[in-house]
TORMARBA-156626 format. One record per residue (C-alpha): residue number from 1; residue in three letters; chain; z, x, y. Coordinates in steps of 0.05 Angstrom, whole numbers. Example, Ala and Ser with C-alpha at 12.3 -4.5 7.8 and 13.67 -1.06 7.14 Angstrom:
% TORMARBA-156626
    k    r  c       Z       X       Y
    1  ALA  A     156     246     -90
    2  SER  A     143     273     -21
This chain:
% TORMARBA-156626
    k    r  c       Z       X       Y
    1  UNK  A    -294    -417    -343
    2  UNK  A    -283    -412    -268
    3  UNK  A    -215    -407    -236
    4  UNK  A    -224    -478    -209
    5  UNK  A    -238    -503    -279
    6  UNK  A    -173    -471    -302
    7  UNK  A    -135    -502    -244
    8  UNK  A    -164    -570    -263
    9  UNK  A    -143    -559    -335
   10  UNK  A     -72    -542    -311
   11  UNK  A     -71    -606    -271
   12  UNK  A     -94    -647    -331
   13  UNK  A     -43    -615    -377
   14  UNK  A      14    -628    -328
   15  UNK  A      -8    -699    -313
   16  UNK  A     -17    -685    -239
   17  UNK  A     -74    -701    -193
   18  UNK  A    -116    -659    -146
   19  UNK  A     -94    -702     -88
   20  UNK  A     -21    -686    -104
   21  UNK  A     -38    -612    -106
   22  UNK  A     -72    -618     -38
   23  UNK  A      -9    -650     -10
   24  UNK  A      34    -594     -41
   25  UNK  A     -11    -543      -6
   26  UNK  A      -6    -582      59
   27  UNK  A     -81    -592      64
   28  UNK  A    -127    -652      61
   29  UNK  A    -159    -676      -3
   30  UNK  A    -227    -655      26
   31  UNK  A    -202    -584      39
   32  UNK  A    -176    -580     -33
   33  UNK  A    -243    -606     -58
   34  UNK  A    -278    -552     -17
   35  UNK  A    -231    -499     -46
   36  UNK  A    -247    -524    -117
   37  UNK  A    -322    -525    -103
   38  UNK  A    -323    -456     -72
   39  UNK  A    -276    -429    -126
   40  UNK  A    -237    -394     -71
   41  UNK  A    -167    -379     -97
   42  UNK  A    -121    -323     -72
   43  UNK  A     -66    -296    -116
   44  UNK  A     -16    -333     -72
   45  UNK  A     -55    -398     -83
   46  UNK  A     -50    -388    -158
   47  UNK  A      24    -376    -153
   48  UNK  A      31    -441    -114
   49  UNK  A     -10    -478    -167
   50  UNK  A      35    -449    -222
   51  UNK  A      97    -471    -185
   52  UNK  A      68    -541    -173
   53  UNK  A      53    -552    -247
   54  UNK  A     118    -520    -270
   55  UNK  A      92    -458    -304
   56  UNK  A      90    -383    -291
   57  UNK  A      33    -336    -274
   58  UNK  A      38    -275    -319
   59  UNK  A       3    -213    -344
   60  UNK  A      11    -210    -419
   61  UNK  A       1    -144    -455
   62  UNK  A     -26    -138    -527
   63  UNK  A      44    -122    -552
   64  UNK  A      70    -187    -523
   65  UNK  A     107    -156    -464
   66  UNK  A      95    -192    -398
   67  UNK  A     102    -186    -324
   68  UNK  A     111    -253    -289
   69  UNK  A      97    -266    -216
   70  UNK  A     135    -315    -172
   71  UNK  A     127    -339    -101
   72  UNK  A     171    -305     -50
   73  UNK  A     215    -362     -28
   74  UNK  A     224    -331      41
   75  UNK  A     150    -342      57
   76  UNK  A     117    -407      75
   77  UNK  A      69    -441      26
   78  UNK  A      -5    -427      40
   79  UNK  A     -48    -473      81
   80  UNK  A    -122    -468      90
């Protein structure tokens, strides 16, 4: 499953639309569609998606311990 497929699944699970995600990123719907089709996601993009859908991006170890990542609130949201 591609990263874009996972982003689409997150959108479905959260009841949000791709057009809303584009607006959150500050880009056009066409630019978001291109990002999805090219499967071009930076780590910062994924953190922004997580924030948008209300979840966390995390590394989970076999023992259950985890390291979560959050957006640095002092930086601006990505735009592409």
